C-alpha angles and dihedrals in degrees: 000000000000120000126220109237114221117208126202118266099253088056093051092047091049091052093049091049093049089048091052092047091051092046097051088042090055093045094047095047094044098037094121089062101030102050097052086050093049091045089050092050087050091053091044090056089053095047095046092086089053092053092045090053092049091049099043101032106029095029093233116167111252097250093048091047091053092048092050090049092050092045090050091049093052094044090056091051092047090049092053092047091048093051090049092049090054090053091046090050089051088055091046088059092059091046091119091055091044092051093050092050090048093054089047090057091044090053091047092049091050089050089055093050092049094049095045102031101027096235116144121227087249092056090046092051091051091054091049091048092050091049091049090052095051090049092049087069090069093038095102091050092048090051091048095049090046089054090048091047092051090049092051089051095052091047092049093047085056100044101043093066092047090048092046092051091049091049091052094043095052100034095125089051092058094042090052090048087054088050097051092054092064135054117252094256089063096051094089090057091043089053088052095049095049092046092052091047090053093048093047096047098044092046091047097048095038092049088046089057091051092048089048091054092047096049090047093053093043091049093046092050091047095049091046091053094053091046101250113162117233088024091156094053090047091048097052090042091051091051091048094051091042083072087077101072121235095349107050094066091055093059088044093054091046090050093048090052092049095047091043093053091047090055097043140037095211113104093194088074088077090068090051092051090049093048090048093052092048094051093045092050089049091054091043098048095042103032116015100041095051090043101048109011093048100123130173091260119063119204123194121235097246092059091042094054092044091047093050093050090050089048090049089051094049101036114004116224094347089055092049091053095047094046102087097043090051095047086048090053091048091050093052089053092046093049090056098047116075100214092049097042093103091057090051090051091050090057094049129091108245098170118125113258097219125089119213118200122174090342091310113123113211112197118221130196126305115288121212111196123214089254095061110133120242117259106222098178095085106032120001130203087238086074088064102040123033119235096237115060094206114107089231089061094062112094113228116232092199092093 
């Protein structure tokens, strides 16, 4: 009988660190290939209920159902892009007014600098010209990187629907592959892990979409009340940027301030934009997030922020967007494996969900811990993995 060799702690720690270094190096070097595939897998998990509905309710063949779901997915994105382009074209029509207002604010800003720092406009212009000359040296590199980024975006926009289509088409193939990797006694745990991953990812992304719509509507209404031009465009952009946790809303607020100043000569509108963004964020963090983005996997803020920073280093905006779903998947796996359960608990949010102030307890929203048992009554893991691991037992949906 084979015996398990137990290595000292420092050897195990070194092995873990080497594995992490190798994993991050592979992801960083292959990010142009890996991140579009991960994003497509995320979209495939989201679209899986649509494909299932078309197959079971409308009796579509599996291939036709997948094609219909992908076409619907692409049309939704094209519709959003078309609506935003219409708003941008309206802004372009007022470019002369925006430019005049921008120069007005520049003049006012230079006047403030002259009064407070005793720098004449000529000296300020010389500083700006010198800074412009130094930045022109790297202009060609910036243009080249911009063209490369645009090319990568166009390529990814083409590949992601194709990858998503193939993930949905060959879903039984991937599931059977996972079954063959493990012995039959581990299949029940594998079903539960895949089921919780599906629920965690779907509830997070669908809740995120509801949150995006709500934030867009609230921001649009707030900017309209304070009299900001292009309030619809800024509201939509704020909702979309809010998809990137913690950081996206900062860029959205800065963009709203710049555009509002370009459309108006009143500096007091900055205060209004800041107040609107603060109110929307308070509503978002205290009402929308617990209501819509309350998935079965709770992740604490520290792990979320660190994960988003790592995602930004590895994959930019795409990595930041994928950070939370990937962390949720990792936590589900850790929670179901006994030796990794402490790490899953460390990633979770174990704070009490009630607030006490002057002996008054204010209940917040329902809190599902990581140890919540799976409810098999509505959607069972058997819907994901067939009972029989043999390929012949898997029913083909291509009929």
